[in-house]
C-alpha positions in Angstrom: 92.5 94.0 109.5 89.9 96.8 109.5 90.8 99.7 107.3 89.5 103.0 108.8 87.9 105.0 106.1 84.7 106.9 105.5 83.2 105.5 102.3 79.8 106.0 100.9 80.1 103.3 98.3 76.8 101.9 97.1 75.0 102.1 100.4 73.2 105.3 99.8 73.2 106.3 103.5 73.1 109.9 104.5 74.1 109.4 108.1 77.5 110.0 109.6 79.6 107.4 111.3 78.2 106.3 114.6 79.5 107.9 117.8 80.7 104.4 119.0 83.2 104.2 116.2 86.7 104.3 117.8 88.2 107.0 115.5 87.6 110.6 114.5 86.3 111.2 111.1 88.5 113.4 108.9 87.2 116.9 108.6 88.2 117.3 105.0 86.0 114.5 103.7 88.8 112.8 101.7 86.5 110.3 100.0 83.7 112.9 99.3 81.1 110.9 101.2 79.6 114.0 102.8 79.6 115.8 99.5 77.7 112.9 97.9 75.2 112.5 100.7 74.5 116.3 100.8 73.8 116.4 97.0 77.1 118.1 96.0 77.6 115.6 93.3 79.7 117.8 90.9 82.0 118.8 93.8 82.4 115.1 94.7 83.0 114.0 91.2 85.7 116.7 90.6 87.6 115.7 93.8 87.3 112.0 93.2 88.3 112.2 89.5 91.3 114.3 90.6 92.3 111.6 93.1 92.1 108.9 90.4 94.0 111.1 88.0 96.7 111.5 90.6 97.1 107.8 90.9 94.8 106.9 93.8 93.9 103.2 93.9 92.0 103.4 97.1 88.8 101.5 97.0 87.1 104.3 98.9 87.8 106.7 96.1 86.8 104.3 93.3 83.6 103.1 95.1 82.4 106.6 95.8 83.2 107.8 92.2 81.2 104.8 91.0 78.4 105.9 93.1 78.6 109.4 91.5 78.7 107.9 88.1 75.6 105.7 88.9 73.7 108.7 90.2 74.4 110.6 87.0 73.5 107.8 84.7 76.9 106.6 83.6 76.6 102.9 84.3 79.5 101.8 82.1 81.9 104.1 83.9 80.6 102.9 87.3 81.0 99.3 86.2 84.6 99.9 85.3 85.4 101.3 88.7 83.7 98.4 90.5 85.8 96.0 88.4 88.9 97.9 89.5 88.0 97.4 93.1 87.5 93.7 92.6 90.9 93.4 90.9 92.5 94.9 94.1 92.9 93.2 97.5 89.7 93.1 99.6 89.7 95.5 102.5 87.1 96.3 105.2 85.7 99.8 105.1 83.7 101.8 107.6 80.8 103.2 105.7 79.2 106.6 106.2 76.5 105.0 108.3 79.0 103.4 110.6 78.6 99.8 109.2 81.6 97.8 108.1 81.7 96.1 104.8 84.3 94.6 102.5 85.3 96.5 99.4 84.7 93.4 97.2 81.2 93.0 98.6 80.4 96.6 97.9 81.7 96.4 94.4 79.7 93.2 93.8 76.6 95.0 95.0 77.3 97.9 92.8 77.8 95.6 89.8 74.6 93.8 90.5 72.8 97.2 90.7 74.3 98.4 87.4 73.3 95.1 85.7 69.8 95.5 87.0 69.4 98.9 85.5 71.2 97.9 82.2 68.7 95.1 81.7 65.6 97.2 81.9 
């Protein structure tokens, strides 16, 4: 089952979901993908951390917060969020660029990237 969500995750894409996607993207940017891609990292971090503090276990929230932590040099915090995603059920997500990817695959890519930077 495809989970409809706008997630930036570890993809790094600045493009919006494609016009052919059969849904309307939320205007409020609930996963802060637009904030991240437009460089409003502090705004995205505040919203995503608030969502986690309020009990959100959505992989979209955790993957995007991990992206923020990665972008701001907090590899250990990002790693913890990727591990949280892997401990939850795998769901398919629609990324900001319109591609579809599994939450586990995105978390594994993020972990690989964090490991790459940690070993330098």
